[in-house]
Structures are given as C-alpha cells and as structure tokens.
N, C-alpha and C positions, 0 to 999 in steps of 0.2 A: 881223404877217406879214411875214417876210422877201422881199427883192426881190433876185433874181439876173438877169445879164446873161449871154446866149448869144451867142457870136461866132462865126459859121461861113459861108463864102459857099454852102454845100450845105444847101438847105431842108430836105430829108429827114433830114439829121442833126441839124439844129437839133431836127426833130421829135422824134427819137428820144430826145433828151437831155431835152427838156422833158417828153416822156411820163413818164420814167423818174424824173425828180424829182417831178413832179405825182403819180405813183402813190405816192410816199413821203412827200411832205412839204405843209404849207399853205405856197405860196410864189406870189408874183407874179413872173412871167417876162418880161422884155424880150428880144427878138431883134435883131441886126444882121447883115447879110450881108456886111460888110467891116469893115477895122479904121477906116477914115474914120468909118463910119455909128456904129460903138461909141464912138468919141470924141466925137459929137455927143449920144449918148444918156447918157453920162457926166456930160456938161457939164449936162444938162436934169434928170437924176437923181441927185442928190447921196447921196440914201439907198441906193443898190445896195450889196448888203454884200459881193458874191461875182461874180468874173467866170468864165466857163468860154469859153476862146477855143481856136481852131484856129490852126495856126501859118502854113499856106501859104495867102494869100489874094490876091485882086487888090484895088488901090484900099487897100493898107494892111493888111500882114501881122500875125500874132499878136506881133511884137516891137514894133510900133507901140504896140499895145494896152498891151503890158506896161509899155513905158518911160512912157509917159502915165501909167497907175496908179502906177507907181513914184514918178513926180515930184508926183502929186496926193494922193489919200487913202491910196494904197498898202493897199487892201483884198486880202483872199486871191486868189491867181490861179491858176486851174486851166488847166495848157496841155495840151492835147489833141493830140499826135502821135504818129505811127509811129516818128519818129526819136528820136535821143538828145538831149540839150540841147546837146552840142557842134556838132549839125547846124543849130541853130537860130541863125542869125546874128542879130545883134544883141540879143540876149538874154545878159546878164551878172549873176553873182551871184543867181541865181534864188532859190536857197534862202536866201541870207543877206538879200537884200531883204525877205523876210516869212518868216517861220517856219512859217507855215502855207501857203505856196506849195505846189503839186502838181504833178508830171507824171504825166499819164495816158496809157496806152499805147492804140492802136488796133487792133481793137475795144477798148472798156474793160470792165472787171468792175464789175458795179455795187455789189458787197458792198464793194469797196475803195474805190469812189466814195464811197459812204456815210460809210463809217468817216472818209475824210477830212474830209468836209464837217461832219460832227458834232463832230470835233476841232477845227475851224475856229471852228464858230458851235454850242457846246454847248447852247444854249437855242434851238434851230431847232425847230419844232413838225411832230411827225408828224401827217398826216393821217389819222385813223381812221375817217373818215367814207367814205372810198373803198370799204372791204372791212369783213366783220364779223370777219376773221381778219386774220393777217398772211400768210396762205397764197395769197392772189388779189391778183393785179396788175390795173389798170384799163387800158385800151387803145380809141381810138376804132375803132368798127367800119370806118369807111371807109378807115382806115390798114391794118388787118389785111385787107382786101380788095385792096390792093395788092400784097400778099404772101402771097397764098394757097397759093404753089407750097410753103412751108414746113410748112403744114398742120398746126398745133399743135391740142391739144384745146382748145375755145372754150367758154367758159360766159356766160351773161348772172345779172343778178342780179334776183331778183324778192322783193320785200320784204327780209327777213333770209336769202333763200337762194339758194344759188349754183346753176343749173340747165344741165347740159352741153348744149350744141346741136351740139356736132361732136364727134365722137372723133378721136383723132390718125390722120391719113391722110384723114379722111373729106372734107375741102376738095377740090373738085375746079375750080372757077371762083369769081372775083368776085360772079358771079350768086347763089351761095349765102349770101353775106353780104348782097348787095342786098335780099334779100327781109326781111331783118330790120331794115334799113335803111328800108324802105318802111313799115314797122309802127311807126315813132317810136323805135325803139331806137338811141340814139347810142353806147352803150359796150359793151364785151365785156369779159371777165376771162380771163386766163389762170393757172394755177397758178403759184406762184412760181418753180419750177425750169424749167417751160416759157417763162415770160416771160424769163428770163434767156438760155436758149440762144435764141429768138425773135429777141430784141432783139441779141444776138451776131451771128447768122447774117446780118441785114439790115444791121446797119453794114458788116459784112465785105463783103458783097455790094456796098454803095453805094461803100465805099472803093477797090475793084477797077476800079470803072466812072471814077470821078470823079478819082481822084488818080495821076499818072503815077510818085508815088513810094510807092504802095500797098505794103503788106507782101507782097513776092513773094520767091520763091528765089531768090539772088543769086548771083553768078558763085562766089563763094568756095566755098559749100556746097552749091551745086545740083551740083557734079560729085560731091562724095561722095554726095548722094542718088542721082543718076542711075546711079552705077556700084554702088553697094550696095545691088542690089536688094531683099535680104533686109531691110535696114532700113526701105523703104517699106512692105514687108510688115509688119514688126513695128508699124510705127505704126499701120497698118490695124487688125490686130487687137487692138492694145492701146486700141483707140478714141481715138487721137489724130487730131482731125479736121484735114481741110485747113486751115481756116481757123486753127488753132492753131500748125500748122507754118508757115505763113506767117509769124507773129508772130515764131516763133524764128529761121525763116531769114533775115528782114531785121534781127533783133537781131543774130544772128552776123556777119552782112554789116556791119552798121554798126559793131560793137563791134573787128573786124578792121581795118577801114578807119581808125578813129579809135585805134587804139593808139599813143600818142606813147612810141614807144620805138626803139633802134637798128634800123636796116634789117633786119639778121641775123635780129633776133628776130621782127620784122614779117614777113618771109619764112616764116620757121620756122610761124608761126601761119595764113598763109595755105596752105602747103605741107598741113597738117593736113587742111584741106577740099576739096583738089583730087586726093586720091589715094585710090584703093580700097583701102585698107588698115584694119588691125583701129586703129590710133590715131585715124584720121579718123572711122570708123564709131562706136567706142564713146564719143568724144568728142562726137560731135553726138546720138547717141542720149540720152545720161546729160544732156544739156541738155535734152531732150523729158522725160525721166522726171522730174527735179527740177520742171520747169513741173506736171507732171501732179500730184504729191505735192503741193507747195505749192499748189495750187487747190483740193486735197481737205483740207488743213489749215485751210482759213478763215483764213488770215493776215489779221489786220487791217492789215498792211502789204504786202499783196501788190500787185503792179504791176510796172512798166517797170524800176525800179529795183531790185527783187529779181530779175528775170528778167535783168538786165544782168550782176549777181553771179555768177548761175549760169553764163550765159555766157563771163564771162573765165574762171573756174574751168576750164571746158570747153576753153578754148583754151590756158591757159597750166599746167595741173596737171603736164603731163609735160615741161615746156620744158627742164629741166635735164639729162633723160636722156642718158647718152653714146651709146647706140644706140635707134633707133626702136623695134626688135623688144622691146627691155624692157619697152615699154609692156604687152605681153600677158602679164608677170608680174603677176597680180593679188595674189598672197600668196605668203609664203614655202612653202607646199605645192606650188606650181606646179613642173612637171618642169624647166622652164628655170632655175629659180633653183638648184637642186641642182647644175647644170653650170657655175655661175660661179665663179671666183676668188674668195678671201677679200676682195681690194681691192674686185672688182666687186659683190660682195654688201654691202658695207657704203656703197658709193658708191649703189647703189639703194637702201637703206634710208634713206640722207639726202637723196633726191633730194627728197622732199617739204617738206624745210626748204629746200632750195637754190631750187626752183621759187617758193617764197614769198617768199624773198629777193629773186628776180628781179620779181616782180610788184608787190613794196613799191617798187621803182626806177622803175615806168611811172606818170606822174605822174595821169593819169584812172582808174586802176583803184581801186574804191572798198577801203577797208583791210580790210574783212570778207573779200574774195576770198584775201587771205593765211593767214587762219585756216582757210577752206576747203580750200585746199591742202594746208596744212600736215596736215592731219587725213585726209586723203582716203585714205591706208591704214592707218587705225585702226581697231581691229574694236571690237564693244561688249563682247565677252568679254575684252578687253585683249590680244588676241594678235597684234595689228597693229605697224606702226613708222610714224614711228620713234620713238617715246616710249612706246607700250605703253598708251595711254589706255583706261579702261573707258568704259561706255555714257553715265555721267551726269557724265564730264568732257570727253566731247566735247559741242562746241556744237552747237545746234540746226541750224544751217545746214549744218555739217559732217556730221551723221547724214541729214541729207535728201541729201546729195551721196554719201554712201557708200553709201548703198542704192540710188541711181540708177546709180551705178557698177557695184554688183553686179548690177544686172538688166540693163545694158548689156553687161557681161562674159559673164554667161550666155546672153545672145541671141547674141553674137557667137560664142561657141565652139559653138555649134550653128546655124550659120546654114545649113549643108547639111540640116538635117532640118525648118527652118522651113517650115510649109504649114497654112494654114487646116485641114485635115484632122487635123494632128498639134498643133496649137497646144493643146488642150484638154488634152492629157498633159502637155506642156511647161509649160502654166501651173500644173498641179496640183504637178508638181516644184519650181517656182521657188517657190509659195507655201510647201511644206513645208520647203525648204531656209531660207527668209526666217524663218519661225517658229520654226525650230529654232535659227538659227547669229545671228540679228538681234533677235530679240524679246525685248530686255532694256531696263530704264531707259526713257529718253526715246524711244529706237528704236522702242518699240512702237507708240506713235502716229504713227511716221513710217511703218512697215509698215502699219499699219491705214489710213492715208491712200491708199496704194499701193495696197493691194488693193480699197477702194472704189474707186479711180479704174478698175480693171479688172474690176469687179463680182464680185470674189471675196471680199469682206469678210462 
C-alpha cells in the first residue's frame, strides 16, 4: 500500500484531498498542517512515496517542504496553488528537480490529478472495494452534512446495490443526513460526475474563505468583464460557472503580471483587458471557451499549465497588429479586409507569424504558445492564413484555440442580440456554422467537445 503526505494549513482542504484519494486508491495518508510539521513527518516516515502540498502556510510554506524533499529522497511533489510557479518564492527548478513533479491548480481537477499520480506511481493500487462500479465515489456522511447547500444526489450502499436516498435538490438541512448517521451509516456515495462537481464547489468555497489570494477577478480583466456585460451573459448561458471564471481571471491576472517583457508590450497586454472593446472581450472569452473545450476533451494533461498556454495565447495573439480595430477582421471575408491597402492586407496575413515571434522572445511564455498564435487564423478547410494549413496539419492546441476564437467572434458581433430569450436560436446558428465549416479532421473532436460543454452534443 502506498503512503502519501498531505500538507495544508486548512483541515477541510486536507479532508477533501484525502476523500478524493481514498475514493480511488488503496493508500495510507498522513497529514500535516504546516511546513515544519511536514518535515517532522517526513523524517519519521521515510517510506512516504508522494507529497501533496499547499504553498501558502504559516510555520513553513510549501517551499520549505519542497526544498527539504529536494535535498532528501526527492520523491514526486505535487504543489497545489492558484498561482504560477513564478509566484512561489523559494521554489526553483520545480520540474527539473523531479520529472514527476506536478503543479495542480485550485480548485483541482480530479481526473488530471489521478493521471499524474499514476504516471508517478504506475503500480498504485485502485481500491475496488469502495464501489461495485467506477460510477460511484465514497464520502463520509458527516462531511456531506456540512455542505448540504449544494444538495447533490446521494446514495447509500446496501450489499452490492446503490440506493438513492436524496435526489438532487432534496437536501434541506444537515438534519436530513444526521438521521442516517444515527442509524449507523458512516458513508454515502455520489455518482462520479456529481462527486467531481461537489468537490470542485466545496474546494472553491473554502478557498474563497481562507485565502487572501483566492482566485478572484483581478484588476486587469475585471474591467473588461464589468464593462462588457454581454460577456458575463455569454458565460452564464454557456454554463461557464462562477468558480471557473475565477480560475481564469486569476490566471489572466497572474500571466499579465508575470510577463517578462519590455514595458511597452506589458502595457499592451494590460490594456487589452481594461478596455470595453472587441479585442479585450474576444480575447478573454476565447480563454473561457478554450478552458471549456479542454475540460470536455478529457486531456490527461489538463491543468494549470495548459490553462496558462491558452491565457498567454489570448493575451499575445494580436500583439503585432498595427491597428487595434484590425483584430475584428476574423477572416478574409470580413468587410473591413476588402477596404485595406494591399500592403496592409499582407501585414495582416503575416501578423500571426510576427506575434508568434514576439511571444518567443518572452522568456516565461511556454513554447507551445507560439504555435497556437501562429495558427490562430488558419482554417480546417485550408482557407486561412498565413500558411493555408488544412485540418490535420494544425496542432490540437491550435485547433482548440481556433474554435474558441470562432465562438468568441460569433458572440462578440451579436452582442446586441444576446439574451437568454434569443440564445437558443443563436446556439443553433452557431452549432450549424461549426458543423458546416469546422467539422473536419481532428477539428471534429474539438467541435464535439464544445457542443458537449454547452449541452448540444
């Protein structure tokens, strides 16, 4: 049986991670509430195989634990934070220190977490005794009682059967759960998707309460969200939840703040998200849609690092444009394109290459961002620019961002018509356009992932 160490100063967050791990694996879990306590446990238990640590803690933060481990057994280290590695003072060469080290965003995605754990410990044992199928996940009843306001559908296990005791929305108070505790029931079960949502909601709630650096809409992109009211409406109608919006807003804020680039380019990046204009709105919404698509593609590498790539692409993809209004020219069929001079048309067609080159000069921008930017005006039928690539010649990340930009442009140019009453028709129009013009090669799975995300698959 594997032995893990969870380090976090918030007991509820330790509980959540422990429940998630115990619902999946046969594992012994030790807990520490500070960095210093973690060091003592590591000294006493040399057989610990993996560390899961928060960063911001009193009495020794995550860097203290990381550096002790680095200089001791150097076992896989999973760092849980809503920030980037650049924000985590004292942690250097995180991925070089151990190839299995992993940065996990808050709130975390359990599928991504499981994938990374199984890469680090390929022979880890799944605990099949907890459920009769993979469709149910176990939680302590008393823990669910603390968060009844989310009111998931709840099951108990009788022999090999799962019996629903509460439908979604039925739970009114903790007393409903306590009746089962009084009968001797200790555990309940949630269906896999409900379990994921429940854990995500609780983690987000706790983070907002306990962390001054919890993911919140920062000054950079909050201005765009506050002024572009239709963007807020679009997020709501597309089912992009408030918790997910906070993750993306925090990521945008962090990426802009940590752009190691000349002041002029950094000011451009900040200006994108502090103006109520097409460029700011469609850049921000494209990040939201990229996140939505990626979640539904079930990437085994989905997580903070992938979100950072789409965020940097959203910030930088039009950074070389001569005029801000040119960002509205989505393709060569746009009326504004026909009015350009021959020289301006050529410069516009080449701006993906120029923006990609600029991104490569910024040292903390992942190299895949240049590919996403270079391809963002390509089209699956080969009609795009600058290279006229076909569907299967475009990278998967590029395909995701191209579809995301299409959705963002579709919504942006119809902002005045956007309402809950009109959106069903707009969604059908968007679905038809995506299936007609983008449903080619590997773009098929990208379009399917988007339609699944908005319940139109």
